[in-house]
PyMOL CGO cylinders between C-alpha atoms (Angstrom):
from pymol import cmd
from pymol.cgo import CYLINDER

trace = [
    CYLINDER, -24.13, 7.35, 10.20, -20.83, 8.33, 9.90, 0.3, 1, 1, 1, 1, 1, 1,
    CYLINDER, -20.83, 8.33, 9.90, -19.80, 5.64, 12.30, 0.3, 1, 1, 1, 1, 1, 1,
    CYLINDER, -19.80, 5.64, 12.30, -21.45, 2.72, 9.61, 0.3, 1, 1, 1, 1, 1, 1,
    CYLINDER, -21.45, 2.72, 9.61, -19.40, 4.74, 6.64, 0.3, 1, 1, 1, 1, 1, 1,
    CYLINDER, -19.40, 4.74, 6.64, -16.24, 4.39, 8.24, 0.3, 1, 1, 1, 1, 1, 1,
    CYLINDER, -16.24, 4.39, 8.24, -16.82, 0.96, 9.64, 0.3, 1, 1, 1, 1, 1, 1,
    CYLINDER, -16.82, 0.96, 9.64, -17.71, -0.10, 5.50, 0.3, 1, 1, 1, 1, 1, 1,
    CYLINDER, -17.71, -0.10, 5.50, -14.95, 1.84, 4.48, 0.3, 1, 1, 1, 1, 1, 1,
    CYLINDER, -14.95, 1.84, 4.48, -12.37, -0.34, 7.01, 0.3, 1, 1, 1, 1, 1, 1,
    CYLINDER, -12.37, -0.34, 7.01, -14.18, -3.65, 6.14, 0.3, 1, 1, 1, 1, 1, 1,
    CYLINDER, -14.18, -3.65, 6.14, -13.88, -2.85, 2.40, 0.3, 1, 1, 1, 1, 1, 1,
    CYLINDER, -13.88, -2.85, 2.40, -10.11, -1.84, 2.81, 0.3, 1, 1, 1, 1, 1, 1,
    CYLINDER, -10.11, -1.84, 2.81, -9.50, -5.13, 4.63, 0.3, 1, 1, 1, 1, 1, 1,
    CYLINDER, -9.50, -5.13, 4.63, -11.47, -7.32, 2.19, 0.3, 1, 1, 1, 1, 1, 1,
    CYLINDER, -11.47, -7.32, 2.19, -9.56, -5.78, -0.77, 0.3, 1, 1, 1, 1, 1, 1,
    CYLINDER, -9.56, -5.78, -0.77, -6.12, -5.98, 0.22, 0.3, 1, 1, 1, 1, 1, 1,
    CYLINDER, -6.12, -5.98, 0.22, -5.30, -2.60, 0.94, 0.3, 1, 1, 1, 1, 1, 1,
    CYLINDER, -5.30, -2.60, 0.94, -4.10, -2.73, 4.39, 0.3, 1, 1, 1, 1, 1, 1,
    CYLINDER, -4.10, -2.73, 4.39, -1.07, -4.97, 3.58, 0.3, 1, 1, 1, 1, 1, 1,
    CYLINDER, -1.07, -4.97, 3.58, 2.23, -4.23, 4.42, 0.3, 1, 1, 1, 1, 1, 1,
    CYLINDER, 2.23, -4.23, 4.42, 3.03, -4.44, 0.56, 0.3, 1, 1, 1, 1, 1, 1,
    CYLINDER, 3.03, -4.44, 0.56, 5.68, -1.25, -0.64, 0.3, 1, 1, 1, 1, 1, 1,
    CYLINDER, 5.68, -1.25, -0.64, 3.85, 0.74, -2.89, 0.3, 1, 1, 1, 1, 1, 1,
    CYLINDER, 3.85, 0.74, -2.89, 4.26, 4.66, -3.97, 0.3, 1, 1, 1, 1, 1, 1,
    CYLINDER, 4.26, 4.66, -3.97, 2.50, 7.18, -5.53, 0.3, 1, 1, 1, 1, 1, 1,
    CYLINDER, 2.50, 7.18, -5.53, 4.28, 9.91, -7.57, 0.3, 1, 1, 1, 1, 1, 1,
    CYLINDER, 4.28, 9.91, -7.57, 3.12, 13.18, -9.35, 0.3, 1, 1, 1, 1, 1, 1,
    CYLINDER, 3.12, 13.18, -9.35, 5.08, 14.66, -11.99, 0.3, 1, 1, 1, 1, 1, 1,
    CYLINDER, 5.08, 14.66, -11.99, 4.17, 17.60, -13.71, 0.3, 1, 1, 1, 1, 1, 1,
    CYLINDER, 4.17, 17.60, -13.71, 5.00, 21.35, -14.35, 0.3, 1, 1, 1, 1, 1, 1,
    CYLINDER, 5.00, 21.35, -14.35, 3.76, 24.55, -15.95, 0.3, 1, 1, 1, 1, 1, 1,
    CYLINDER, 3.76, 24.55, -15.95, 4.66, 23.23, -19.73, 0.3, 1, 1, 1, 1, 1, 1,
    CYLINDER, 4.66, 23.23, -19.73, 3.21, 19.64, -19.68, 0.3, 1, 1, 1, 1, 1, 1,
    CYLINDER, 3.21, 19.64, -19.68, 0.75, 17.60, -18.84, 0.3, 1, 1, 1, 1, 1, 1,
    CYLINDER, 0.75, 17.60, -18.84, 0.60, 16.01, -15.19, 0.3, 1, 1, 1, 1, 1, 1,
    CYLINDER, 0.60, 16.01, -15.19, 0.98, 12.28, -14.86, 0.3, 1, 1, 1, 1, 1, 1,
    CYLINDER, 0.98, 12.28, -14.86, 0.49, 10.13, -12.00, 0.3, 1, 1, 1, 1, 1, 1,
    CYLINDER, 0.49, 10.13, -12.00, 2.26, 7.02, -11.52, 0.3, 1, 1, 1, 1, 1, 1,
    CYLINDER, 2.26, 7.02, -11.52, 1.16, 4.52, -8.93, 0.3, 1, 1, 1, 1, 1, 1,
    CYLINDER, 1.16, 4.52, -8.93, 3.71, 1.30, -8.79, 0.3, 1, 1, 1, 1, 1, 1,
    CYLINDER, 3.71, 1.30, -8.79, 2.66, -1.74, -6.09, 0.3, 1, 1, 1, 1, 1, 1,
    CYLINDER, 2.66, -1.74, -6.09, 0.54, -5.00, -6.22, 0.3, 1, 1, 1, 1, 1, 1,
    CYLINDER, 0.54, -5.00, -6.22, -3.35, -5.24, -5.20, 0.3, 1, 1, 1, 1, 1, 1,
    CYLINDER, -3.35, -5.24, -5.20, -4.86, -8.59, -4.56, 0.3, 1, 1, 1, 1, 1, 1,
    CYLINDER, -4.86, -8.59, -4.56, -7.48, -8.87, -7.16, 0.3, 1, 1, 1, 1, 1, 1,
    CYLINDER, -7.48, -8.87, -7.16, -8.93, -11.81, -5.63, 0.3, 1, 1, 1, 1, 1, 1,
    CYLINDER, -8.93, -11.81, -5.63, -11.19, -10.00, -2.89, 0.3, 1, 1, 1, 1, 1, 1,
    CYLINDER, -11.19, -10.00, -2.89, -12.20, -7.14, -5.98, 0.3, 1, 1, 1, 1, 1, 1,
    CYLINDER, -12.20, -7.14, -5.98, -13.44, -9.79, -8.11, 0.3, 1, 1, 1, 1, 1, 1,
    CYLINDER, -13.44, -9.79, -8.11, -16.03, -11.35, -5.73, 0.3, 1, 1, 1, 1, 1, 1,
    CYLINDER, -16.03, -11.35, -5.73, -16.78, -8.47, -3.97, 0.3, 1, 1, 1, 1, 1, 1,
    CYLINDER, -16.78, -8.47, -3.97, -17.89, -7.78, -7.82, 0.3, 1, 1, 1, 1, 1, 1,
    CYLINDER, -17.89, -7.78, -7.82, -19.51, -11.06, -8.04, 0.3, 1, 1, 1, 1, 1, 1,
    CYLINDER, -19.51, -11.06, -8.04, -21.24, -10.93, -4.84, 0.3, 1, 1, 1, 1, 1, 1,
    CYLINDER, -21.24, -10.93, -4.84, -22.48, -7.47, -5.92, 0.3, 1, 1, 1, 1, 1, 1,
    CYLINDER, -22.48, -7.47, -5.92, -24.17, -8.55, -9.38, 0.3, 1, 1, 1, 1, 1, 1,
    CYLINDER, -24.17, -8.55, -9.38, -25.81, -11.34, -7.89, 0.3, 1, 1, 1, 1, 1, 1,
    CYLINDER, -25.81, -11.34, -7.89, -27.41, -9.25, -5.54, 0.3, 1, 1, 1, 1, 1, 1,
    CYLINDER, -27.41, -9.25, -5.54, -28.28, -7.25, -8.04, 0.3, 1, 1, 1, 1, 1, 1,
    CYLINDER, -28.28, -7.25, -8.04, -29.52, -9.88, -10.23, 0.3, 1, 1, 1, 1, 1, 1,
    CYLINDER, -29.52, -9.88, -10.23, -31.76, -11.49, -7.19, 0.3, 1, 1, 1, 1, 1, 1,
    CYLINDER, -31.76, -11.49, -7.19, -33.48, -8.31, -6.63, 0.3, 1, 1, 1, 1, 1, 1,
    CYLINDER, -33.48, -8.31, -6.63, -34.37, -7.82, -10.40, 0.3, 1, 1, 1, 1, 1, 1,
    CYLINDER, -34.37, -7.82, -10.40, -35.77, -11.30, -10.38, 0.3, 1, 1, 1, 1, 1, 1,
    CYLINDER, -35.77, -11.30, -10.38, -37.77, -11.24, -7.36, 0.3, 1, 1, 1, 1, 1, 1,
    CYLINDER, -37.77, -11.24, -7.36, -39.05, -7.87, -8.30, 0.3, 1, 1, 1, 1, 1, 1,
    CYLINDER, -39.05, -7.87, -8.30, -39.94, -8.86, -11.29, 0.3, 1, 1, 1, 1, 1, 1,
    CYLINDER, -39.94, -8.86, -11.29, -41.85, -11.96, -9.71, 0.3, 1, 1, 1, 1, 1, 1,
    CYLINDER, -41.85, -11.96, -9.71, -43.53, -10.03, -7.40, 0.3, 1, 1, 1, 1, 1, 1,
    CYLINDER, -43.53, -10.03, -7.40, -44.71, -7.78, -10.13, 0.3, 1, 1, 1, 1, 1, 1,
    CYLINDER, -44.71, -7.78, -10.13, -46.11, -11.08, -12.61, 0.3, 1, 1, 1, 1, 1, 1,
    CYLINDER, -46.11, -11.08, -12.61, -47.83, -12.11, -9.74, 0.3, 1, 1, 1, 1, 1, 1,
    CYLINDER, -47.83, -12.11, -9.74, -50.19, -8.89, -9.53, 0.3, 1, 1, 1, 1, 1, 1,
]
cmd.load_cgo(trace, "trace")
């Protein structure tokens, strides 16, 4: 199960563009007298993320369609 999880994580990382070499940084600013702020800079390639979301919505829609179609037959 761990191998499958690692493979899926690596595939999602590559598909979403998180493995590219663009510079990015994460900064955490906080102290005892104020709120903690997390600042993230960098560019995200949104196209693969949107495509994955659309595919997931289509798959869920098809599953719901076929389940309803099967229940209407009986």
